[in-house]
Residue, then its C-alpha position, 0 to 999 in steps of 0.5 A: m580111012t576115018d579115025a573110026d575106021r582104025s583099029p584101036r591102038i593099045l600100049l601094054i607097059e608090063d614086064d612079066p614075060d608071060l602076061p602080055r602074051l596072053l593080053e595081046i591074044h585077047l586084045r587082037d580078038l577085039g580088033s585092037e592093035t597092040e604094042h608092048c614095052s617092059d619097062g617104065e621109061e620106054g613106056l612113058a616115051r611111047g605113051v607121050s606120043g599120044e597115038h594110042q587109045l588105051i594104055v595097060l600100065d603095071v605099077m611095078l616096073p623097072r626103071l621107072d614105077g608105073l604110078s610115075v609113068c601115069r603121073e608124067l603122062r597126065a602132067a604132059g597132057i596126055r588124055t589117054p585112058v589108063l588101066m593100072l595093073t598090080a600085084l598089090s592089093d592094099e588100099i593105099d596102092k589103089v587110091l594112089g593109082l586113081e589119084v595120078g590120073a589112072d581111070d581103072y585099075l585091076t589087081k592081079p590075079f584077075s579074070v581074062r573076062e574081067f579084063v576084056a570088060r574093063v578094056r572094052a569100056l575104056l575104049r568106048r570112052s576113049e572113042g567118044d561113045y560117051a558123047r553119042s550115048t548121051q545125045p542130047a546135044e554135042a556140047v554143054v554150055a554154062g556161061p563162059l564154059t563150053i564142053d565139047l562132048r564129041g571131041r572130048r574138049a573143054t573151054v572157059d573164056g576161050r581158054e582150052l582146059s587140059l583135063t585127065t579123062k576122069e576130070f573130063d567125065l566128072l566135069v561133064f556129068m555134073a555140068e549136065r545136071t546143073g544145080r543138083a547136089f551130089d554126095r561124094q558116093e554118088l559121083l564115085n558110082h556114076v563116074w568111076g563105078y561101083n567098084y570104088s565104093g569107100y574112095e570118097h576122098t578120091v573125089n575130093s582130090h579131083i574136085n580140087r584138080l578140076r577147080s584149079k583148072l577151071e576157076d579164076d579163084p579156086a578158093a571161091p569157085r563159080f562152077i563147082q560149089t561145096v554143099w556142106g554136109h553133103g558134097y558138090r554141085f555144079m552152077a552155071v553162073e555168069e558173074g564172078p565168084d560166089e562171095n559166100 
């Protein structure tokens, strides 16, 4: 059996006794296998296995909160998409969730239809349909940087980069449009989706993390350059860092 033939495995980390049962019914209707745990420490232990195609993660959890779980997963190199759930609607909670590496965010109460739509989108990304949908090439090559679209891997000077899902998507989006300048809202719309209008500072955080992983000298970047007063552009540069 190939990876494409296997049912997606979804990890639910949620301490509400009733919500997981409801979500599991709809996830099974999508052909997914579900696994549930009710505290953050157990959820982290299962999540670091890397055996899941999606993690649905509540923010308010016993033993270890969801933001800490997400942060630890990303620090461990786990790139599995994370959909965060929370009863909190404050902007700071949403921003924190995105900046610790979550891929999407739903505030309780939410409709099952919206939940299923978000899950479908994240599973498509996890399964590599992003690469198949773009189809112009299986890889993007920019000097010493190579991005394997199907394998969702990126290397620079032969060194593999440990990128979160959103960092990878942001890098691909910009690298496929070399030389074009994007403002922060454009990047939010294309990489995060229209739901994140107004969260331009999230783009700044992800750009800074990408530079720290991609660039020899993040203060003098070769690839992701700042366009002052506008935003950012990707440049395929063979030489060393720009001195400007």
